[in-house]
N, C-alpha and C positions, 0 to 999 in steps of 0.2 A: 368087260369093260366097257362103257360108253368114250368114243376118239371126243379131246375138246382141243384145238386147235387155243393158237394162242391166244393173249388177249392182249388187243393193240389198247384197253383202255377198262377204269374198273366198272365202267356199262357194259360193256361186254363181256370181259365177266363174270358181273351178275346175268346175263342175258343168257350165255353157257347154261348153267344153275339153275336159274329159275324161270327163265324164259319170257322173262320180262317186256320183248319186243310183245309178244305175242298176248298178253296181259293186259300194257296197253290198246291195244287193237281192241279185243273185244271187253276192253270193262269203258272205253272212253274213248279212239280215233274212228273206232263205228259201230259208237251207238247209236242210234239215230236217235233226234229232238224234234217233232215236227219243230219247223219254224212260226205257227199258228199259235201261238202264248203270249202272255205276257208278262210284267216281273211278280206276279203275285206266284207260277211257278217257282220262283227261287224259294222259298220258306220253306222246302225240306235241309236244301245247305242251309240254313238261317239256322234253324231245329240240329243240324248236330252238331253245327259250328258251338250254337248254347250248350251243346250239352257236351262235347268239352272244354270251354268255358268253366262251367258248375262244375267236374272236373276235377285241372287242377285247382282253382279257387278252393278246390273242398280242401282237396289236398295239403292245402298253406293250411288251412281251418283246422285240421282234420289234430298237426301238431301241437298243439295249444291246448281242446278243447279236452274239458275230459268230463265222461260223461259217471258223472257219477250224480246224486240228489245236492247231494250239499259243498257239491265243488263248480256245478255244469256254467248258473246263470254268473258268477262272477268270473269262471274263466273265459266267457265271452265278453259280456260288458264291462272287465275290466280288464286280464292278461290282456282277451285279441286287442280289443279299442282300445288302449292307454298304454299299457306296454311295449306287445309286439311291433318293430321298426314298420309303419305302413298294414299294419292286419285292419287299422281303419279300410283299409282298400278292398282288403279281399275280401271282406266280412260284408260292405257293400257290393262291390260283385258279385257276391255266392247270392246274398240278401233279391237285388233286382232282375238275376239271368234269373232267380226264382220262379219273378213271376212275369217276368217276358216272356218266358217262354213253352209257360200259358197263353200270352200270349200271342203266338207266333204261331201253336196245335189250334188254338180255336178260328188263326184265320185262314191256319193252312184243311183247315177239316169241311168248316164252308166255302171256299170255294170249294175244294172235290163236289158237295154239293151242289151246291151253285151249277158247276160245268157235265153232269154226271158222272164223275171219275169213279161209283161205287156199282155200274149197271155190268152187265151183265158181259162175266171175259175179265171183269174189271175186282169182282167180290175178296179175293186175295189180297188186293192191296189195302183194299177200306180194311178187311176186318184183322192184318198185320197192323194199320193205321193204328183199328180200336184198341190194339191191345200195350201197345205205345202209350196212347191214353188216361190207361188203366195202370201203366205201372209210373209212368211220369205224378202219375197223381198223387200214391200210393206214394213213389221219393216226395215228392212236396208234403204228403202232410207230416209223415215219417222226419222229414227238416224242419218241421214244424213245432214237432215236440222238442228237438233240439238240447234250443235256449233256455228248456225250465222258467220260463216268468210266466202270466196268473197265468193269459189265454192258450199257453202250450200244456199247458199245465189242463186245462177244463176244459180246449178242446177237442183232448186227449180222455178225459173221462166220460164225455156226452157220447164220439164215438166209438168208441169199445163200447160203450153200452147198448150202440145199434143190434151188435151181435148178440147181443140178452134174448131180442126175440126172432132167433131163427127154433122152431118146434123142436123140441126132445133134446138136440143140442146144444143151447141158444148158452147156456149156462156155462156151461162146465169150459162154452168155446171164449167166453169176452177171462174164465180163470188162467184162462190158459196161454192167450192173448199178452195177457199183461201179469204172467212172472205169478200171478198176485191176487188176495182181494179187491184189491185198492189201486190206485194208477198212482205208481212209489218207485225205487230201484230199479227194480228188475226190469220192468216196467220198459224206464230211461234204455237201460242197456239192452233189451229187445231192439227199440223202435233206431238204438244208437248202426247197429249189426246189419239191419234191411239199411239203415241207409248210408255205409258207405258201405257195402262189400257186398250182399245181397243179390238188392233190387237194380243197385248198373250194372251185374255181370247179365240182370235178365235182357235191362231196354237195348244192349250193347247189342244179344240173341236176335229180342224182334226188332234192334233196326238194322239189323241183316237180313234177314227173313221181308222184312218188307221191303226192301233196297230190291231181294231179289228180287220178289212178288212181283214188284211195277217194270223186271226188264222185262217179260212175259209176253203180254197185250200191247206194251209198252205206254211212250207217256203217249194223256187223251190231249185233245185240242181244245181251241176256245168256239166249234163250233160244230164237233164232236165227229169232226169225221176222218171215216173208216179207209185209215193212208195205207195203200202197199207198201209196206215200209219198203222193202229190196227191190222193187221198179225205182219208186224214187231217192234212195240211193244211188242205179246206179248213174242215173241222169249226174246227178251231186260230181260223183264224182268221174263222169266222161264229160265236165265242165263245162256242163249247162244247168248254172248252180242257182239263176233264176229261177229257174219250171221248175225247180224240186220246190218243193213241198218236206224238207226236212232237209238238217242240217247237221252234223257229229256234236255226241254232248263237248270234247275234250282241240277245237279252244273257243268253238263260236259262242258255245252252250254253258259253256264255262264263264267264260268273261265277262257275260247277262247277271251271271247270278255274281260275281267276285263285288262287279258292281255297285247293286241292290244290296250285296251285304254289307258296303262297306259304307252306303248308307243307312240298315241297320244302323250299325254297329257305332258308327254319330248318334245316335239317336240315345242309343243304346247307355252308348258314359257320358251322355249327359246328364238321362238319369242317373248317373251311380254317383255323378261331382256332385252335384244339384240339386235332386228332387229326393233322394234317395230313402229318402222319411213315408212314400206312397207302399215305402216293401218290409214297414219293422214297423209292429201297430204296438201305443206309446204301453198300451197297458200291461205288451206282454214285458215294457222297464221294468217292471213290477217284480218280486221271488215272488215266486208259486207256495200259494199258500194253501191248502187243502180247507182249510177253514173257515174262510172267506173265500164266496161266488164272488166277480164281475157282476155288473145290472143286467149285461148286454155280454150272452156266450155269441159268437161267431167265428166261422170259420177263414181263410184266407175267401179275399174273390176271386179266385178260380173254381174254387167250389160251391162260392151263392147258389150260385142257381136249382142247382141240384141240394142245395139243403136249402130253400125257401120253395123246393117242391115238396122239402122232408115236412114242413112244420107250417106248410099248409093250411093241414087240415086239424087244423090247430084241435077241434073237434074228436077228434078221435082219429087215435095215434095209431091202430090197424090200418086205416088209409094210409094213413101218413106214412107210411115206412112199403106197404104195397106199393106207392108210387115213387116212393124215393127208390128202389130196387127196381119199379118201369128205368126209371133217368141213366141210372146204372148199365143195365144190358142194352138200354137206346141205341148206345153208339155200334156195338151187335149186331142187331136187327134192323137196322135202317134200308140195311142193300134191297131187303126183302119186303117192306113198306112198298115198298112203291111198283106196285103193277103192272106196270109198262119198260120194264126193266132192257128187253132188246131197242130202242131205242132212245140211243146215248145224245142228250140234244142240251144246252147253259138253259137252264129257266129263262130265259128272253125269250125261250121261241117254244114255251109252250105254256098255250094259254090258260092253265089254271093254273097248274105248280107255279108259277114268278110270283100269285099271291099267296101261295102258300109261305117261298118259302121266306119274303119278308113280314109277315109278320110271323115268323117262323121266329127269324132273326128278334123279328123288335121283344117278343116275349123273352123268352133268349135276355133281351139287356135289358126289360122291367126284372124277370127277376134275380140276375145279379145285383139291381138296384137296392131292387122290397127285402130281400139276404141279406143285407146289415143293419137293417132300420127296425127298431123293436117292437114286433110283433102286438101292439096291444090296441084297441081300439081301429081304427079306420083301417092301417097299417098292418091287421091281421085278416081282416075281410077282401084288400087289395092285393094280397097274397096269397087267397083262398084262390080268387077271384082267378088271378096268371095260371097259381096249377093246372087251375081245372082245362081251359086257356090251351097248353100247354102238353095237355094229356089228350085233347081232345086232338089240337093241328098234330099230334105223333098214329095217334093211333085209329083214328075215324074218317077226318079229312085227309090227307097225305093218303091212304090209299083208296079214298072215293075218287078224288081228283086224275092221279094215273090210275084207277081202270075206267072212269069217261074219256079221257083226252084218249088212249088206248082201246076204246069201241068207237072213236072219231077215227083214230086215223085209218086203222083198219077199218071202216067201212059207213 
């Protein structure tokens, strides 16, 4: 049996039994971060914090929400919003948080693209991040159904119908997902269970995998420089901190993280109290009615770009579904589309890829804007051009530009 010395404090008592000092050393005190980074690297901490805020606010909403098609709408819009003390606040926090977390995800993703944080050795960081995007998307969609308003119902109708296009198993899969031949009480109950239990557990697991994958090749930096972390850490610990290229995760980097997080939370709560309406579609304040279709059905803003890729091929549904499939697979295959995998450099140091990056960002914003417009007349054709442009940039121009850059660099 292990021998335990008399503990002089609670900290010592815990350290003897859980090795808390060693854990802190491995996780924070001697986990080294490059000095050459900016505030954009703090969005990982922001995302983790937003997930906690969504979890806590969701727990309070869960106490009064009723997953029943006859009661769900009124439990949200009457009980929570009007009868429960500060119920409106928790709903605003949850609704705004659901939108803002995707803003943070997209900023985090484009930061990784710009600085080459998906290159050789860091593929698993990117792939686990893509899994987080997929799981957060599933969580966002399942949560969008729960208020059981008009847009909730019809968005569920459209999205579940997409699975029917899968060969052989499609029609049966739609029935299985819905729990019936139509979107109704069984569908709401299933998505409620996914939203409050299944998907959050998956997110926590993937989040842990993402953080673990980050520790092996270490954090990337603004110049894509290959740092000898052991040598630079020795300089830092020897007192030569000004010449060392690294800093400890705690407390140095965490202090910067906390400052950026504080600024972000000021912005977040400003939206919660003064501009929460953007996160709650007015049409969704109308109870779900299967007999009355809204004039224009669209998802939340963070799905609009892929939704526009889907409907951009308005003249051929199969082409639209194929493009939609590519759009959703894109985050997972992205590291392998860049042919110059060994050259880790930010986009501003890559002669051709910097133009690709800004064109890609511009097209993504365009798809998001047009995704909310009615797909009629000129809007339909603009959506088609944007969809084709997106596919061309991803499948043709990115591999081509990166191949040219690789050949020029090698010789």
